[in-house]
gemmi code that builds the backbone of each chain (N, CA, C; Angstrom):
import gemmi

chains = {
    "A": [
        ("UNK", (102.135, 74.957, 113.707), (102.479, 76.347, 114.054), (101.209, 77.175, 114.272)),
        ("UNK", (101.335, 78.240, 115.039), (100.218, 79.156, 115.226), (100.083, 80.021, 113.966)),
        ("UNK", (98.828, 80.437, 113.701), (98.580, 81.254, 112.518), (99.444, 82.517, 112.523)),
        ("UNK", (99.551, 83.152, 113.715), (100.308, 84.408, 113.779), (101.795, 84.200, 113.519)),
        ("UNK", (102.314, 83.013, 113.860), (103.711, 82.725, 113.565), (103.949, 82.742, 112.061)),
        ("UNK", (103.052, 82.066, 111.318), (103.226, 82.023, 109.859), (103.031, 83.402, 109.245)),
        ("UNK", (102.088, 84.176, 109.773), (101.919, 85.554, 109.276), (103.212, 86.337, 109.447)),
        ("UNK", (103.829, 86.205, 110.626), (105.073, 86.947, 110.891), (106.187, 86.471, 109.963)),
        ("UNK", (106.291, 85.158, 109.776), (107.324, 84.626, 108.878), (107.108, 85.144, 107.459)),
        ("UNK", (105.840, 85.164, 107.028), (105.549, 85.603, 105.660), (105.920, 87.077, 105.474)),
        ("UNK", (105.613, 87.897, 106.470), (105.999, 89.318, 106.375), (107.527, 89.460, 106.316)),
        ("UNK", (108.236, 88.652, 107.104), (109.701, 88.744, 107.082), (110.245, 88.253, 105.734)),
        ("UNK", (109.594, 87.223, 105.156), (109.985, 86.730, 103.829), (109.831, 87.838, 102.775)),
        ("UNK", (108.704, 88.533, 102.807), (108.476, 89.596, 101.816), (109.438, 90.769, 102.040)),
        ("UNK", (109.717, 91.078, 103.301), (110.728, 92.112, 103.597), (112.094, 91.697, 103.053)),
        ("UNK", (112.409, 90.418, 103.212), (113.687, 89.884, 102.722), (113.782, 90.076, 101.212)),
        ("UNK", (112.683, 89.773, 100.494), (112.670, 90.001, 99.044), (112.844, 91.488, 98.744)),
        ("UNK", (112.072, 92.330, 99.431), (112.121, 93.764, 99.114), (113.508, 94.344, 99.378)),
        ("UNK", (114.227, 93.794, 100.363), (115.589, 94.256, 100.642), (116.621, 93.546, 99.759)),
        ("UNK", (116.127, 92.559, 98.949), (117.039, 91.730, 98.134), (118.152, 91.167, 99.008)),
        ("UNK", (117.739, 90.678, 100.157), (118.687, 90.183, 101.159), (118.881, 88.684, 100.923)),
        ("UNK", (119.532, 88.373, 99.802), (119.555, 86.998, 99.291), (120.205, 86.010, 100.253)),
        ("UNK", (121.122, 86.484, 101.088), (121.772, 85.579, 102.039), (120.781, 84.984, 103.033)),
        ("UNK", (119.649, 85.654, 103.228), (118.683, 85.197, 104.228), (117.475, 84.476, 103.622)),
        ("UNK", (117.386, 84.406, 102.279), (116.189, 83.807, 101.671), (116.007, 82.358, 102.118)),
        ("UNK", (117.115, 81.668, 102.349), (117.041, 80.276, 102.783), (116.429, 80.079, 104.155)),
        ("UNK", (116.286, 81.162, 104.937), (115.567, 81.068, 106.214), (114.076, 80.855, 105.997)),
        ("UNK", (113.593, 81.261, 104.819), (112.151, 81.297, 104.578), (111.682, 80.315, 103.513)),
        ("UNK", (112.584, 79.865, 102.659), (112.209, 79.028, 101.512), (112.911, 77.676, 101.626)),
        ("UNK", (112.145, 76.594, 101.492), (112.680, 75.243, 101.675), (113.525, 74.807, 100.479)),
        ("UNK", (114.431, 73.879, 100.733), (115.296, 73.356, 99.659), (114.483, 72.748, 98.522)),
        ("UNK", (113.353, 72.107, 98.873), (112.570, 71.364, 97.867), (111.341, 72.143, 97.403)),
        ("UNK", (111.430, 73.462, 97.384), (110.256, 74.283, 97.061), (109.744, 73.992, 95.651)),
        ("UNK", (108.406, 74.000, 95.525), (107.764, 73.864, 94.211), (106.924, 75.103, 93.921)),
        ("UNK", (106.722, 75.356, 92.624), (105.973, 76.536, 92.177), (104.873, 76.067, 91.226)),
        ("UNK", (103.636, 76.258, 91.619), (102.480, 75.805, 90.829), (102.618, 74.344, 90.402)),
        ("UNK", (103.026, 73.514, 91.368), (103.056, 72.074, 91.152), (104.334, 71.550, 90.533)),
        ("UNK", (105.263, 72.438, 90.168), (106.529, 72.011, 89.556), (107.672, 72.216, 90.538)),
        ("UNK", (108.471, 71.176, 90.742), (109.654, 71.307, 91.579), (110.623, 72.296, 90.946)),
        ("UNK", (111.060, 73.280, 91.699), (112.120, 74.152, 91.185), (113.312, 74.178, 92.133)),
        ("UNK", (113.099, 73.871, 93.408), (114.195, 73.843, 94.372), (114.631, 75.241, 94.777)),
        ("UNK", (115.374, 75.316, 95.868), (115.748, 76.624, 96.400), (116.570, 77.436, 95.404)),
        ("UNK", (117.524, 76.794, 94.758), (118.391, 77.544, 93.830), (117.583, 78.093, 92.654)),
        ("UNK", (116.673, 77.276, 92.137), (115.812, 77.752, 91.050), (114.940, 78.920, 91.500)),
        ("UNK", (114.438, 78.831, 92.729), (113.589, 79.895, 93.272), (114.389, 81.186, 93.456)),
        ("UNK", (115.574, 81.047, 94.041), (116.459, 82.209, 94.244), (116.803, 82.861, 92.910)),
        ("UNK", (117.181, 82.045, 91.927), (117.547, 82.594, 90.615), (116.376, 83.348, 89.983)),
        ("UNK", (115.164, 82.776, 90.118), (113.981, 83.417, 89.523), (113.739, 84.784, 90.157)),
        ("UNK", (113.850, 84.851, 91.485), (113.618, 86.135, 92.173), (114.725, 87.139, 91.823)),
        ("UNK", (115.966, 86.678, 91.766), (117.068, 87.596, 91.422), (116.902, 88.127, 89.997)),
        ("UNK", (116.492, 87.247, 89.081), (116.280, 87.685, 87.696), (115.167, 88.726, 87.615)),
        ("UNK", (114.105, 88.539, 88.427), (113.014, 89.525, 88.426), (113.523, 90.898, 88.861)),
        ("UNK", (114.344, 90.928, 89.926), (114.835, 92.229, 90.398), (115.781, 92.863, 89.383)),
        ("UNK", (116.529, 92.044, 88.629), (117.392, 92.610, 87.581), (116.548, 93.218, 86.463)),
        ("UNK", (115.455, 92.531, 86.099), (114.622, 92.987, 84.978), (113.693, 94.131, 85.382)),
        ("UNK", (113.448, 94.264, 86.701), (112.483, 95.255, 87.200), (113.155, 96.009, 88.343)),
        ("UNK", (113.902, 97.083, 88.030), (114.685, 97.760, 89.072), (113.845, 98.279, 90.241)),
        ("UNK", (112.572, 98.643, 89.989), (111.742, 99.182, 91.079), (110.766, 98.131, 91.630)),
        ("UNK", (111.092, 96.870, 91.490), (110.212, 95.815, 92.004), (110.042, 95.950, 93.518)),
        ("UNK", (108.793, 95.912, 93.976), (108.496, 95.968, 95.410), (107.196, 95.222, 95.661)),
        ("UNK", (107.198, 94.384, 96.691), (106.033, 93.574, 97.046), (105.207, 94.318, 98.095)),
        ("UNK", (104.013, 94.783, 97.697), (103.087, 95.460, 98.608), (101.965, 94.489, 98.985)),
        ("UNK", (101.722, 94.335, 100.270), (100.684, 93.400, 100.725), (99.349, 94.129, 100.840)),
        ("UNK", (98.361, 93.704, 100.045), (96.996, 94.236, 100.191), (96.192, 93.408, 101.187)),
        ("UNK", (96.238, 92.084, 101.022), (95.490, 91.171, 101.901), (96.428, 90.055, 102.332)),
        ("UNK", (96.280, 89.617, 103.558), (97.067, 88.464, 104.004), (96.289, 87.743, 105.092)),
        ("UNK", (96.338, 86.421, 105.055), (95.681, 85.606, 106.076), (96.439, 84.295, 106.200)),
        ("UNK", (96.309, 83.671, 107.387), (97.066, 82.440, 107.628), (96.195, 81.428, 108.364)),
        ("UNK", (96.508, 80.154, 108.161), (96.041, 79.123, 109.087), (97.295, 78.434, 109.631)),
        ("UNK", (97.178, 77.226, 110.124), (98.322, 76.626, 110.817), (99.404, 76.119, 109.860)),
        ("UNK", (99.111, 76.067, 108.525), (100.106, 75.525, 107.597), (100.263, 76.341, 106.313)),
        ("UNK", (99.503, 77.433, 106.180), (99.454, 78.107, 104.880), (99.178, 79.602, 105.079)),
        ("UNK", (99.745, 80.400, 104.172), (99.448, 81.833, 104.139), (98.937, 82.167, 102.744)),
        ("UNK", (97.894, 82.982, 102.676), (97.415, 83.501, 101.393), (97.609, 85.005, 101.386)),
        ("UNK", (98.146, 85.534, 100.276), (98.407, 86.975, 100.140), (97.845, 87.470, 98.819)),
        ("UNK", (97.337, 88.682, 98.842), (97.157, 89.438, 97.598), (98.205, 90.539, 97.612)),
        ("UNK", (99.103, 90.451, 96.641), (100.222, 91.374, 96.531), (99.962, 92.346, 95.381)),
        ("UNK", (100.260, 93.608, 95.619), (100.099, 94.614, 94.567), (101.464, 95.130, 94.114)),
        ("UNK", (101.563, 95.359, 92.816), (102.812, 95.828, 92.212), (102.544, 97.074, 91.369)),
        ("UNK", (103.435, 98.039, 91.492), (103.452, 99.231, 90.621), (104.891, 99.338, 90.137)),
        ("UNK", (105.143, 98.837, 88.938), (106.531, 98.617, 88.528), (106.732, 99.001, 87.061)),
        ("UNK", (107.997, 99.179, 86.711), (108.350, 99.533, 85.321), (109.402, 98.553, 84.796)),
        ("UNK", (108.959, 97.378, 84.351), (109.915, 96.417, 83.771), (110.638, 97.046, 82.579)),
        ("UNK", (111.925, 96.798, 82.505), (112.741, 97.453, 81.471), (112.423, 96.925, 80.071)),
        ("UNK", (112.119, 95.635, 79.981), (111.939, 95.014, 78.665), (110.566, 94.337, 78.620)),
        ("UNK", (110.478, 93.126, 78.024), (109.235, 92.363, 78.060), (108.972, 91.886, 79.488)),
        ("UNK", (107.682, 91.678, 79.794), (107.308, 91.119, 81.092), (106.137, 90.183, 80.859)),
        ("UNK", (106.290, 88.933, 81.262), (105.277, 87.883, 81.014), (104.958, 87.795, 79.522)),
        ("UNK", (105.961, 88.066, 78.704), (105.759, 88.002, 77.257), (105.083, 89.233, 76.678)),
        ("UNK", (104.876, 90.253, 77.492), (104.207, 91.476, 77.017), (105.240, 92.596, 76.847)),
        ("UNK", (105.080, 93.431, 75.814), (106.066, 94.489, 75.516), (105.874, 95.708, 76.417)),
        ("UNK", (106.308, 95.595, 77.675), (106.115, 96.682, 78.646), (107.139, 97.798, 78.418)),
        ("UNK", (108.427, 97.448, 78.322), (109.494, 98.370, 77.883), (109.492, 99.698, 78.623)),
        ("UNK", (109.505, 99.636, 79.950), (109.666, 100.845, 80.740), (108.401, 101.586, 81.087)),
        ("UNK", (107.249, 101.077, 80.640), (105.981, 101.703, 81.020), (105.622, 101.288, 82.453)),
        ("UNK", (105.028, 102.221, 83.219), (104.568, 101.877, 84.573), (103.307, 101.027, 84.484)),
        ("UNK", (103.334, 99.856, 85.100), (102.157, 98.982, 85.127), (101.807, 98.655, 86.574)),
        ("UNK", (100.501, 98.430, 86.798), (99.996, 98.087, 88.130), (99.165, 96.821, 88.010)),
        ("UNK", (99.429, 95.873, 88.876), (98.685, 94.618, 88.821), (98.843, 93.896, 90.149)),
        ("UNK", (98.074, 92.813, 90.291), (98.087, 92.038, 91.528), (98.523, 90.607, 91.273)),
        ("UNK", (98.969, 89.979, 92.353), (99.260, 88.543, 92.372), (98.539, 87.974, 93.588)),
        ("UNK", (97.729, 86.949, 93.369), (97.140, 86.213, 94.490), (97.937, 84.926, 94.666)),
        ("UNK", (98.464, 84.725, 95.865), (99.414, 83.625, 96.046), (99.187, 82.914, 97.378)),
        ("UNK", (99.271, 81.597, 97.340), (99.256, 80.767, 98.544), (100.676, 80.250, 98.782)),
        ("UNK", (101.123, 80.362, 100.034), (102.389, 79.766, 100.448), (102.083, 78.650, 101.431)),
        ("UNK", (102.396, 77.411, 101.057), (102.277, 76.291, 101.995), (103.613, 76.127, 102.706)),
        ("UNK", (103.559, 75.944, 104.031), (104.774, 75.863, 104.844), (105.020, 74.443, 105.329)),
        ("UNK", (106.288, 74.118, 105.444), (106.724, 72.849, 106.020), (107.900, 73.175, 106.946)),
        ("UNK", (107.759, 72.863, 108.214), (108.807, 73.197, 109.196), (109.208, 74.669, 109.144)),
        ("UNK", (108.210, 75.539, 109.010), (108.458, 76.975, 109.083), (109.024, 77.596, 107.823)),
        ("UNK", (109.157, 76.785, 106.740), (109.662, 77.350, 105.479), (108.658, 77.113, 104.346)),
        ("UNK", (108.652, 78.004, 103.381), (107.754, 77.889, 102.235), (108.179, 76.677, 101.405)),
        ("UNK", (107.247, 75.724, 101.251), (107.578, 74.514, 100.498), (106.786, 74.403, 99.188)),
        ("UNK", (105.613, 75.061, 99.144), (104.807, 75.048, 97.915), (104.237, 76.447, 97.705)),
        ("UNK", (104.411, 76.947, 96.490), (103.862, 78.247, 96.111), (102.816, 78.006, 95.030)),
        ("UNK", (101.634, 78.590, 95.239), (100.549, 78.486, 94.246), (100.166, 79.916, 93.882)),
        ("UNK", (100.647, 80.375, 92.753), (100.564, 81.797, 92.407), (99.790, 82.020, 91.113)),
        ("UNK", (99.018, 83.094, 91.074), (98.448, 83.571, 89.812), (98.687, 85.074, 89.728)),
        ("UNK", (99.279, 85.508, 88.621), (99.569, 86.918, 88.352), (98.529, 87.444, 87.372)),
        ("UNK", (98.053, 88.665, 87.601), (96.964, 89.204, 86.778), (97.508, 89.801, 85.476)),
        ("UNK", (97.854, 88.896, 84.560), (98.386, 89.318, 83.258), (97.347, 90.099, 82.451)),
        ("UNK", (96.085, 89.721, 82.585), (95.028, 90.402, 81.824), (94.974, 91.885, 82.186)),
        ("UNK", (95.200, 92.216, 83.465), (95.177, 93.633, 83.877), (96.302, 94.397, 83.203)),
        ("UNK", (97.455, 93.757, 83.018), (98.584, 94.439, 82.352), (98.248, 94.652, 80.865)),
        ("UNK", (97.636, 93.638, 80.249), (97.263, 93.767, 78.827), (96.332, 94.967, 78.617)),
        ("UNK", (95.388, 95.134, 79.530), (94.452, 96.273, 79.418), (95.231, 97.587, 79.470)),
        ("UNK", (96.188, 97.686, 80.405), (96.949, 98.938, 80.548), (97.828, 99.206, 79.315)),
        ("UNK", (98.362, 98.155, 78.712), (99.222, 98.355, 77.536), (98.417, 98.730, 76.306)),
        ("UNK", (97.132, 98.404, 76.311), (96.287, 98.701, 75.149), (95.719, 100.116, 75.210)),
        ("UNK", (95.955, 100.815, 76.321), (95.330, 102.145, 76.495), (96.241, 103.260, 75.979)),
    ],
    "B": [
        ("UNK", (82.444, 86.410, 112.915), (82.077, 85.006, 112.645), (83.274, 84.098, 112.896)),
        ("UNK", (83.003, 82.850, 113.190), (84.073, 81.869, 113.345), (84.593, 81.486, 111.957)),
        ("UNK", (85.877, 81.123, 111.920), (86.491, 80.756, 110.646), (85.729, 79.615, 109.973)),
        ("UNK", (85.330, 78.618, 110.791), (84.644, 77.454, 110.211), (83.283, 77.815, 109.632)),
        ("UNK", (82.648, 78.845, 110.199), (81.366, 79.291, 109.645), (81.572, 79.815, 108.226)),
        ("UNK", (82.595, 80.648, 108.049), (82.833, 81.208, 106.706), (83.270, 80.123, 105.726)),
        ("UNK", (84.058, 79.161, 106.191), (84.423, 78.038, 105.312), (83.176, 77.312, 104.825)),
        ("UNK", (82.256, 77.047, 105.756), (81.033, 76.324, 105.385), (80.195, 77.146, 104.411)),
        ("UNK", (80.077, 78.459, 104.680), (79.305, 79.316, 103.773), (79.935, 79.315, 102.390)),
        ("UNK", (81.279, 79.381, 102.344), (81.966, 79.430, 101.049), (81.727, 78.138, 100.264)),
        ("UNK", (81.787, 76.996, 100.946), (81.511, 75.724, 100.261), (80.063, 75.700, 99.739)),
        ("UNK", (79.127, 76.213, 100.529), (77.729, 76.223, 100.063), (77.566, 77.176, 98.878)),
        ("UNK", (78.302, 78.293, 98.913), (78.275, 79.245, 97.791), (78.771, 78.575, 96.509)),
        ("UNK", (79.867, 77.843, 96.601), (80.419, 77.189, 95.401), (79.496, 76.067, 94.926)),
        ("UNK", (78.893, 75.338, 95.867), (77.890, 74.324, 95.488), (76.722, 74.981, 94.759)),
        ("UNK", (76.315, 76.117, 95.265), (75.198, 76.851, 94.646), (75.531, 77.212, 93.206)),
        ("UNK", (76.757, 77.680, 92.986), (77.192, 77.985, 91.618), (77.180, 76.717, 90.769)),
        ("UNK", (77.776, 75.643, 91.300), (77.900, 74.417, 90.503), (76.527, 73.840, 90.146)),
        ("UNK", (75.536, 74.055, 91.016), (74.172, 73.605, 90.722), (73.403, 74.636, 89.894)),
        ("UNK", (74.022, 75.798, 89.649), (73.349, 76.907, 88.958), (72.007, 77.193, 89.630)),
        ("UNK", (72.054, 77.231, 90.952), (70.836, 77.398, 91.751), (70.642, 78.894, 92.003)),
        ("UNK", (70.302, 79.610, 90.935), (70.365, 81.076, 90.950), (69.437, 81.696, 91.980)),
        ("UNK", (68.339, 81.006, 92.307), (67.397, 81.564, 93.289), (68.042, 81.731, 94.660)),
        ("UNK", (69.114, 80.975, 94.928), (69.745, 81.012, 96.251), (71.038, 81.830, 96.291)),
        ("UNK", (71.484, 82.343, 95.137), (72.768, 83.050, 95.130), (72.747, 84.251, 96.079)),
        ("UNK", (71.580, 84.873, 96.231), (71.454, 86.032, 97.115), (71.664, 85.700, 98.583)),
        ("UNK", (71.632, 84.405, 98.940), (71.954, 84.022, 100.322), (73.438, 84.216, 100.612)),
        ("UNK", (74.256, 84.207, 99.554), (75.716, 84.190, 99.733), (76.416, 85.456, 99.251)),
        ("UNK", (75.753, 86.223, 98.397), (76.397, 87.382, 97.764), (75.625, 88.651, 98.146)),
        ("UNK", (76.350, 89.671, 98.617), (75.721, 90.906, 99.099), (75.212, 91.774, 97.946)),
        ("UNK", (74.226, 92.597, 98.238), (73.670, 93.504, 97.226), (74.734, 94.431, 96.650)),
        ("UNK", (75.684, 94.837, 97.492), (76.665, 95.842, 97.076), (78.020, 95.224, 96.738)),
        ("UNK", (78.010, 93.994, 96.222), (79.270, 93.272, 95.989), (80.156, 94.010, 94.976)),
        ("UNK", (81.455, 93.979, 95.227), (82.432, 94.536, 94.281), (83.381, 93.430, 93.828)),
        ("UNK", (83.969, 93.645, 92.648), (84.870, 92.650, 92.038), (86.158, 93.359, 91.663)),
        ("UNK", (87.236, 92.998, 92.290), (88.541, 93.634, 92.057), (88.461, 95.155, 92.147)),
        ("UNK", (87.748, 95.602, 93.182), (87.693, 97.023, 93.482), (86.626, 97.800, 92.755)),
        ("UNK", (85.886, 97.131, 91.854), (84.826, 97.812, 91.106), (83.466, 97.351, 91.599)),
        ("UNK", (82.589, 98.306, 91.923), (81.220, 97.946, 92.290), (80.529, 97.291, 91.098)),
        ("UNK", (79.939, 96.127, 91.330), (79.102, 95.553, 90.254), (77.709, 95.237, 90.767)),
        ("UNK", (77.535, 95.087, 92.070), (76.212, 94.835, 92.626), (75.762, 93.400, 92.374)),
        ("UNK", (74.756, 92.985, 93.139), (74.309, 91.601, 93.049), (73.846, 91.233, 91.643)),
        ("UNK", (73.073, 92.114, 91.007), (72.539, 91.781, 89.674), (73.666, 91.636, 88.652)),
        ("UNK", (74.646, 92.514, 88.743), (75.802, 92.397, 87.843), (76.567, 91.111, 88.075)),
        ("UNK", (76.690, 90.743, 89.354), (77.417, 89.515, 89.697), (76.660, 88.288, 89.196)),
        ("UNK", (75.356, 88.280, 89.430), (74.506, 87.166, 88.962), (74.583, 87.039, 87.441)),
        ("UNK", (74.457, 88.158, 86.752), (74.506, 88.121, 85.279), (75.843, 87.578, 84.785)),
        ("UNK", (76.938, 87.993, 85.438), (78.268, 87.541, 85.007), (78.394, 86.031, 85.172)),
        ("UNK", (77.902, 85.505, 86.306), (78.005, 84.058, 86.549), (77.099, 83.291, 85.569)),
        ("UNK", (75.904, 83.807, 85.318), (74.991, 83.129, 84.385), (75.576, 83.124, 82.971)),
        ("UNK", (76.173, 84.244, 82.575), (76.788, 84.305, 81.240), (77.937, 83.306, 81.118)),
        ("UNK", (78.712, 83.143, 82.202), (79.813, 82.168, 82.167), (79.269, 80.754, 81.941)),
        ("UNK", (78.205, 80.384, 82.641), (77.664, 79.032, 82.474), (77.061, 78.846, 81.082)),
        ("UNK", (76.517, 79.916, 80.498), (76.005, 79.799, 79.129), (77.161, 79.580, 78.146)),
        ("UNK", (78.276, 80.269, 78.363), (79.418, 80.196, 77.434), (80.246, 78.930, 77.652)),
        ("UNK", (80.124, 78.342, 78.844), (80.955, 77.187, 79.218), (80.031, 76.116, 79.790)),
        ("UNK", (79.468, 75.269, 78.940), (78.453, 74.310, 79.409), (78.968, 73.380, 80.503)),
        ("UNK", (80.272, 73.056, 80.515), (80.805, 72.140, 81.532), (81.528, 72.871, 82.667)),
        ("UNK", (81.174, 74.118, 82.895), (81.825, 74.879, 83.977), (81.563, 74.221, 85.330)),
        ("UNK", (82.630, 74.028, 86.088), (82.522, 73.457, 87.437), (83.652, 74.013, 88.290)),
        ("UNK", (83.327, 74.435, 89.503), (84.308, 75.012, 90.430), (84.850, 73.903, 91.327)),
        ("UNK", (86.128, 73.537, 91.161), (86.807, 72.543, 91.996), (87.730, 73.264, 92.984)),
        ("UNK", (87.590, 72.940, 94.250), (88.405, 73.605, 95.270), (89.689, 72.810, 95.497)),
        ("UNK", (90.844, 73.438, 95.222), (92.133, 72.821, 95.545), (92.593, 73.209, 96.944)),
        ("UNK", (92.529, 74.505, 97.247), (92.950, 75.019, 98.559), (91.867, 75.959, 99.063)),
        ("UNK", (91.643, 75.935, 100.366), (90.709, 76.897, 100.949), (91.113, 77.160, 102.390)),
        ("UNK", (91.015, 78.404, 102.799), (91.323, 78.774, 104.183), (90.495, 80.002, 104.540)),
        ("UNK", (90.254, 80.172, 105.845), (89.392, 81.272, 106.290), (89.972, 81.925, 107.526)),
        ("UNK", (89.676, 83.213, 107.709), (89.807, 83.824, 109.030), (88.415, 84.337, 109.412)),
        ("UNK", (88.328, 85.306, 110.291), (87.001, 85.684, 110.797), (86.208, 86.539, 109.810)),
        ("UNK", (86.837, 87.035, 108.743), (86.121, 87.921, 107.821), (86.380, 87.626, 106.349)),
        ("UNK", (87.189, 86.602, 106.052), (87.639, 86.416, 104.670), (87.924, 84.939, 104.399)),
        ("UNK", (87.688, 84.533, 103.157), (88.049, 83.185, 102.707), (88.943, 83.336, 101.486)),
        ("UNK", (90.006, 82.534, 101.427), (90.856, 82.475, 100.233), (90.735, 81.075, 99.648)),
        ("UNK", (90.556, 81.003, 98.317), (90.423, 79.707, 97.632), (91.355, 79.680, 96.429)),
        ("UNK", (91.912, 78.509, 96.161), (92.474, 78.232, 94.839), (91.512, 77.262, 94.174)),
        ("UNK", (90.911, 77.714, 93.090), (89.909, 76.941, 92.358), (90.530, 76.424, 91.070)),
        ("UNK", (90.248, 75.180, 90.753), (90.747, 74.599, 89.501), (89.596, 74.349, 88.536)),
        ("UNK", (89.879, 74.587, 87.258), (88.869, 74.424, 86.215), (89.422, 73.533, 85.102)),
        ("UNK", (88.581, 72.642, 84.622), (88.866, 71.831, 83.432), (87.631, 71.980, 82.555)),
        ("UNK", (87.697, 72.864, 81.587), (86.470, 73.278, 80.902), (86.705, 73.429, 79.400)),
        ("UNK", (85.600, 73.464, 78.670), (85.660, 73.634, 77.209), (84.765, 74.801, 76.787)),
        ("UNK", (85.243, 76.019, 76.928), (84.439, 77.172, 76.481), (84.106, 77.044, 74.993)),
        ("UNK", (82.882, 77.361, 74.639), (82.418, 77.158, 73.259), (83.082, 78.128, 72.288)),
        ("UNK", (83.331, 79.340, 72.730), (83.843, 80.373, 71.822), (85.142, 80.949, 72.403)),
        ("UNK", (85.325, 82.280, 72.324), (86.470, 82.925, 72.972), (86.301, 82.857, 74.487)),
        ("UNK", (87.446, 82.885, 75.183), (87.406, 82.934, 76.654), (88.545, 83.841, 77.108)),
        ("UNK", (88.231, 84.871, 77.859), (89.211, 85.885, 78.278), (89.932, 86.469, 77.057)),
        ("UNK", (89.221, 86.557, 75.955), (89.802, 87.105, 74.740), (90.670, 86.130, 73.967)),
        ("UNK", (90.693, 84.881, 74.411), (91.524, 83.865, 73.736), (90.635, 82.930, 72.918)),
        ("UNK", (91.129, 82.502, 71.733), (90.315, 81.664, 70.839), (90.306, 80.197, 71.283)),
        ("UNK", (89.538, 79.889, 72.302), (89.507, 78.524, 72.854), (88.654, 77.607, 71.974)),
        ("UNK", (87.443, 78.037, 71.658), (86.576, 77.387, 70.652), (86.455, 75.882, 70.845)),
        ("UNK", (86.053, 75.472, 72.030), (85.727, 74.064, 72.271), (86.900, 73.193, 72.677)),
        ("UNK", (88.107, 73.762, 72.799), (89.256, 72.989, 73.269), (89.169, 72.856, 74.799)),
        ("UNK", (89.570, 71.692, 75.320), (89.615, 71.513, 76.771), (90.801, 72.282, 77.339)),
        ("UNK", (90.548, 73.146, 78.297), (91.628, 73.896, 78.955), (91.553, 73.677, 80.467)),
        ("UNK", (92.713, 73.738, 81.113), (92.822, 73.574, 82.561), (93.588, 74.762, 83.125)),
        ("UNK", (93.039, 75.358, 84.156), (93.703, 76.521, 84.755), (93.150, 76.734, 86.160)),
        ("UNK", (93.790, 77.655, 86.868), (93.399, 77.950, 88.249), (92.972, 79.403, 88.396)),
        ("UNK", (92.213, 79.638, 89.445), (91.857, 80.989, 89.889), (92.181, 81.070, 91.377)),
        ("UNK", (92.961, 82.067, 91.769), (93.177, 82.336, 93.194), (92.293, 83.508, 93.573)),
        ("UNK", (91.435, 83.319, 94.570), (90.420, 84.334, 94.852), (90.240, 84.513, 96.352)),
        ("UNK", (90.097, 85.776, 96.758), (89.729, 86.135, 98.126), (88.275, 86.606, 98.128)),
        ("UNK", (87.508, 86.084, 99.078), (86.146, 86.559, 99.298), (86.113, 87.247, 100.656)),
        ("UNK", (85.848, 88.553, 100.663), (85.644, 89.266, 101.937), (84.156, 89.245, 102.259)),
        ("UNK", (83.838, 88.945, 103.515), (82.443, 88.796, 103.931), (82.001, 89.975, 104.791)),
        ("UNK", (80.718, 90.301, 104.646), (80.087, 91.310, 105.487), (78.723, 90.744, 105.876)),
        ("UNK", (78.489, 90.591, 107.162), (77.224, 89.993, 107.624), (76.940, 88.649, 106.967)),
        ("UNK", (77.969, 87.838, 106.804), (77.784, 86.484, 106.296), (77.629, 86.365, 104.799)),
        ("UNK", (77.762, 87.504, 104.081), (77.654, 87.447, 102.613), (78.925, 88.011, 101.975)),
        ("UNK", (79.233, 87.507, 100.798), (80.412, 87.973, 100.059), (80.180, 89.415, 99.618)),
        ("UNK", (81.063, 90.317, 100.060), (80.893, 91.734, 99.723), (82.021, 92.243, 98.812)),
        ("UNK", (83.174, 91.590, 98.878), (84.296, 91.987, 98.011), (84.969, 90.728, 97.493)),
        ("UNK", (85.169, 90.685, 96.179), (85.863, 89.573, 95.532), (87.161, 90.113, 94.951)),
        ("UNK", (88.267, 89.447, 95.271), (89.583, 89.828, 94.719), (90.132, 88.602, 94.002)),
        ("UNK", (89.997, 88.583, 92.692), (90.243, 87.369, 91.906), (91.358, 87.580, 90.887)),
        ("UNK", (92.171, 86.533, 90.700), (93.094, 86.507, 89.562), (92.964, 85.141, 88.889)),
        ("UNK", (92.714, 85.158, 87.582), (92.578, 83.940, 86.780), (93.883, 83.731, 86.005)),
        ("UNK", (94.344, 82.493, 85.918), (95.643, 82.201, 85.302), (95.520, 82.131, 83.783)),
        ("UNK", (95.392, 83.318, 83.179), (95.260, 83.417, 81.723), (96.523, 82.903, 81.022)),
        ("UNK", (97.686, 83.146, 81.618), (98.949, 82.714, 80.992), (98.973, 81.197, 80.811)),
        ("UNK", (98.410, 80.451, 81.776), (98.377, 78.984, 81.659), (97.538, 78.554, 80.459)),
        ("UNK", (96.462, 79.276, 80.207), (95.597, 78.948, 79.060), (96.341, 79.243, 77.752)),
        ("UNK", (97.042, 80.364, 77.713), (97.798, 80.727, 76.506), (98.812, 79.643, 76.155)),
        ("UNK", (99.485, 79.114, 77.181), (100.461, 78.044, 76.939), (99.768, 76.840, 76.309)),
        ("UNK", (98.612, 76.456, 76.836), (97.909, 75.279, 76.308), (97.426, 75.503, 74.877)),
        ("UNK", (97.006, 76.718, 74.567), (96.522, 76.996, 73.202), (97.662, 77.033, 72.193)),
        ("UNK", (98.875, 77.277, 72.672), (100.022, 77.365, 71.758), (100.625, 75.994, 71.475)),
        ("UNK", (100.118, 74.959, 72.149), (100.723, 73.624, 72.005), (100.044, 72.820, 70.905)),
    ],
}
model = gemmi.Model(1)
for chain_id, residues in chains.items():
    chain = gemmi.Chain(chain_id)
    for i, (resn, *xyz) in enumerate(residues, 1):
        res = gemmi.Residue()
        res.name, res.seqid = resn, gemmi.SeqId(i, " ")
        for name, pos in zip(("N", "CA", "C"), xyz):
            atom = gemmi.Atom()
            atom.name, atom.element = name, gemmi.Element(name[0])
            atom.pos, atom.b_iso = gemmi.Position(*pos), 0.0
            res.add_atom(atom)
        chain.add_residue(res)
    model.add_chain(chain)
structure = gemmi.Structure()
structure.add_model(model)
structure.setup_entities()
């Protein structure tokens, strides 16, 4: 695929998440998707994203940086959110937190097949300690 | 710059770190470098990297994923290291830990001018709890 094709697909995938348009997630995510080297499959991936939106009513994926090659997209995503309860094991409980996620999406036949993500938990810890 | 030029520079930068070849770090890192949006400057960046190698005698940067466009490189780096004391505020104390860093390097005139990094602290916490 051309780099710009994957960039466009990735933007549509993130829009799909932001709209919680779950009927269309399968257009962007492969049946055999893995997350940080672990197979979770499409249903596991869908459930994880749906659970996040339930736990974080104002969840929104903001793209700070994005780049693509012929098989992969890398994004730096920024979040400004107020998780209702614990988040990543931290007692956030409705406080506004801001942090980033750096993530690689590997594509297979135009769908995300491997996700390699790191969330900046340390940045949240700093904000909760202030 | 061409994408392949930045890929090559990034590989040489990581080799330079792995060799602790501090006299050459200025070939790859700009005087006004920033880290996650904060100005630290070349001297601050050099000091931070030197302190890491002092605290982690077996520190080595392994590239799992790397991609470039005309102004930026994204890498997923893997580490298998034994920090002597605390690491990221965690009591590692000589235990072998494995984790990843997803990082974007923005280039200006062929040198790294902005670093956007997230280290997988949560993965380390899981290993320390086992």
